[in-house]
Each structure stands twice: as structure tokens, then as C-alpha cells.
N, C-alpha and C positions, 0 to 999 in steps of 0.2 A: 664654544660653549653651546651653539645651536646644533653643531654636528654631534656633540656628545648626547644632547637630549634626543635627537632624532634616533640615534642608534639605541638609546635606552628604551625608547617607546617601540622600536622595531623588535627588540629582544623581548620586551614584555608582551608585545602583541603576539609573538610567536608561541611564547609560553602560555599566554591565554587561550589561544586557539587549541593548543594541545590539551590544556585542561577541559575545555569544552568538548572536544572530541572524545576524550575518555569518558566524561559524563554522559555524553550522548550515547555511546556504545553500551555503557552499563545500564542506562535507562532502557535501551533497546532490548537488551537481554531480559530485563524484568518485563517489559512489554510483550516479548515473544513467548515468555513463560506463561503468563495469564492467557494470552491468545491460544496457547497450546491447550490449557485447561478447557477453554470454552470449545475449541475445535473438536477435542476428544469427546466432550460430552454432547455437543450439539451437531457437529458436522459429520461425525463418523456414522451414525445411525443411517442416514440417507445414502451414504456410500455403500453400506452393508446391503441395503435393500437393492440398490442398483446392481451390485455384484451378483446378487440372487437372481435378478431378473435376467443379467447377462448370461449366467450359467444356464437358466432354464431355456433360453433361446438357442444356445449351443447344443443342449441336449436334445431339443426338438429337431434341429437340423441334422444331428448325427443319427437320430432315430429314423428319420426319413431316408438316410443314405447309408445303407450297411457297410458299403466300401469305405465311405469316409469315416465311419465309426471305427472300423478296424484299423485304418491308417493312423487315426488319432490316438487310439489306445497304444499304438506302438511308439509314436513320436512324442507323446506327452510327456513333459518333465515336471518335476516339482519346481515351483517358483524359487528364485534365488533369495528372496526376502519374504518371510511369511507375512500373512495379513496382520497378525498380532503385533509383529515388529513395526510394520508400517503405520499402524494406527497409535503407537506408543513412542518407542525411541526414534524411529524415522520422522515421524510428525513433530516431535519436540525438537530434534536437531534442526530440521528445516526452519521451523518457525523461530527459534532462538537465534539461528544464524541470520536469518532475514531481518529479525528485530535488530540485531547488532548493526547490520549494514545500514538499514535506513535510519537508525539512531545516530550513527556517525555522520551520514549525509546531512541529516537534519541539523546537527550542530554546526556543521560548516556553513550551511545556508544561514542559520541563526547569527552566527558570527559576522556575517555580511549585513544582515537585516537589521540587527540590534542598533538602536539609536536612530533609525530612518523612519520610524513611525511616530513622529512628534515626541512627546514626552512619555510615551508608554515604557513601563519597565520590563524587566525580564520575563515575568510570569505572563503579562498580557501579550508580549511580543511572540513568546513561545506558543501560547494559545491560539493566537491569530494564525501563525504559520502552520500549526498542526490543523487547523480547520481548512485552510487553503490547500494544504497537502492532501488531506482525505477527499476533498472535493475533486481535485485535478488528477490525483494518482490512482484513487480507488473507485469513488462513486461514479464519476462520469464514464470511464471505459467499461466498468461492469454493467452499467445501465445499457449500453449498446451491445456489448459482446460479454454477457455474463458467463461465469463458470459453468461447466457441466460435469455431473457425476459420471461414472463409468456406464457404458451402453448407450449414452447420449452423444450423437455426433459420429460422422463417418471418418473412417481412418485416412481416406484419401484427401479429406479437406483439413486435416489438422495443421498442415503448413500455411495454407491461406488464412484460416482463422487466426493463427498466431500472429501472422504478418499484420492482418487488420487491427488486432488488438493493440500491438505495439505502435503502429502508426497512430491510431487514435490517442494512445497514451502521450506520445511526443507532441501531438497537436494540442492536447488538453493542457499540458505543462506549459508550452509556449504561449497559449492564449492566456493562462493564468498569470504568467510574468508580465505580459502586456497589460493585463487588466490592473495588476498591482501599480505598474508604473503610471498608468492613467489615473488611478485613484490617488497616488501621491500628487500628481499634478493638480488635480481637482480639489484636493485637500486644501491646498494653499490658496486656491482661487475662490471656492465656493463652500468650504466647510466640510467637516467629517460626514454628516449625514447625507448631503448631496453627492459627495464623492462615492460613498458606498453604494447608494442607489443606483446612480449612473453607471458606474463601472461594473457592478454586479449584473445589472440589465444588459450590458453590452456583452458580458461573458456568456450569459445565457442564450442570447440571441445567436451569437457566434457558434456556440456548441449545437444549437438546434439546426443551423444551417449544415454543419459537419455532419451531424446525424443524418440529415436528409440526403446528403451527397454520398455517404459511405454505404455500401451495400449491407443489407440485413441477412442474418443467418438463422434459420430454423430447422433443425435436424432432429426433431422429436421422433423416436422410433414408434411404431404402430403397437399400442398395448402398453406403453410405459406410463406410470402413474404420474400425472403432472404435480401432484403434492410432493412427491419426492424431489423433483427438480426445484420446486419452489423452496422446500426446506433447505436443500443444499446451497441455493443461491442467497438465501437470507443468512445462512451460517457464513458463507463467504464474505458478505458485507459486515457481518458482526465481528468477524476475525479482524479485518481492517479497522473497523471502528475502535475496538479495543486497543490495537496496536497505536494508532495515531492519538487516541485519548490519553493513554498512559504516557506516551513520549511527550506530548504537549504539556501536560500537567506536571508530571515528575521532573522533566528537564527544566521547566520554569522554576520549580522550587529549588533543584540542586544548583542551578547557575545564579539564582538571585543574589545569594550572600556573596558568591565569588566576585560578580560583577558590580554590585551596587554598594557593598559594605566594606570592601577591601581595596580593589583596584581603582576606583575612580578617585578617591582622595590622593592616593599615591601618584597616579598619573597626573593629577592636577598640580601637585607640588613639583613634579619633574618638569 
């Protein structure tokens, strides 16, 4: 009888994980679509201004060198993907695909974390996970190495900048996992409030040390409007904020009935 019950719970557990994964991906698609609307309205104008600046700088260089101008006129080709396509279909495809991916990953993390935060339900668990994910995956890496519009940054440093960003991303996620584990331990010993304060302070101190150790990058070209860079980086933060907010709220709503109103009584009877 014990073996039959164990097998039943394993089958239900796999089915439950699959249901959560599907919900996570669908919620991620919704989040990606809403993020696309924001990115198209808020993020594209700074990119257009940056492209205009880049074209002006190229025109000045070509004017200063007649030979280079002639060579460029011969070798210049039309882009494979037009700017209009990049700002609409390409942007939508990228953000929706990204949203589906992180939504699926979020659902898997949720399936592991659910029930480990005391008596918190599905909505509260999903909301907490979304906040932690936004801080560790988006906010912290972008504070140190924010995104840049076209014409900002040197081509020869793309590889190093990308490597530093992903190193910081991995460190931030690892530190957040350690922070959650420490908070769970302190939760049982000192209560919720003290656990949140102590573990949160520990995470911020650790990130501050990492920020001080890792090199800074500032490659602003001369004459480029700082406001354009600021608007682009705010848009980048906003895109991630929309993604994680929608995923955290919508996934909690869609998974609540599945987890709390249907499967708990069945698993308890089994």
C-alpha cells in the first residue's frame, strides 16, 4: 500500500509540475507581449536617436576622408532586417520568446519553493519569488553594467562587457540563493521580520563588495546626449519590471486554484 501511494504521489507530482510549467510559459508569453508594448513605445525612441547620432558621426568621418567615402559607397549594403521590422516584429518575437522561457523557469523554481515559506499560499509565494528574481536577475546586474543604446560602447570591448555582465548575473543569483537559505534558518529561530532584515542586509553588503571588486565600464562617446542613455536604461529596467511583475502576479493567480483548491485534498486522501 505504501508503494502504491508513493507511486501515485510521484505521478501526480510530475503532472502537477507539467501543469505549472505550462501555466508559467503562457503567463510568460503574456508578460512578454505587455513588455513589448512598453518597449516599443518607451524604449524605441532612444534607440532611434542613438542611431541618428551614429549615422551623423559616420557621415562626418566619411566627409573627412574622401577615399573612405568612395569605398564605403561601393561596399555599403542594405541591412538584412529593416529598422521597422526590428522595432516591431523582431522586438515582439524576442520579448515573447524570452518571457515564455523565464516563465517556464519561474514555474520550475516555484514548484520547488512552494510550501517552503511557512504557510504562504501560491499567490504570496509567486510574488516573493518574482521580487527576488527581479532583484537578482535584472536590477543588480543592470545597476553595475547597464544596457547601452547604439553608438555607446566600443566594438572591441563587447566581449569583455558581456562576460562581466554574466559573471555578475551568476554571482547575484548565487548570493540570492544563499540569502534565501539564511532567511529560512533565521525565520525559525528569530521570526519573519528579523529574518528578512538580517538576510536582506547581508545580501546588500555582499553585492556592494562585489560591485567594488568588479571593474567599472564607462564608454560614453563625446557629444552623445546623456539623456538618451538615461531614457534607454530606464526603459530597460521597465521592461524587466513589467516581465517579473506580470509573471509573479498572473502565475500566482493561475496556480492558486490548481494547487490549493484541487490537489491538496486529493493528495491528503491518498
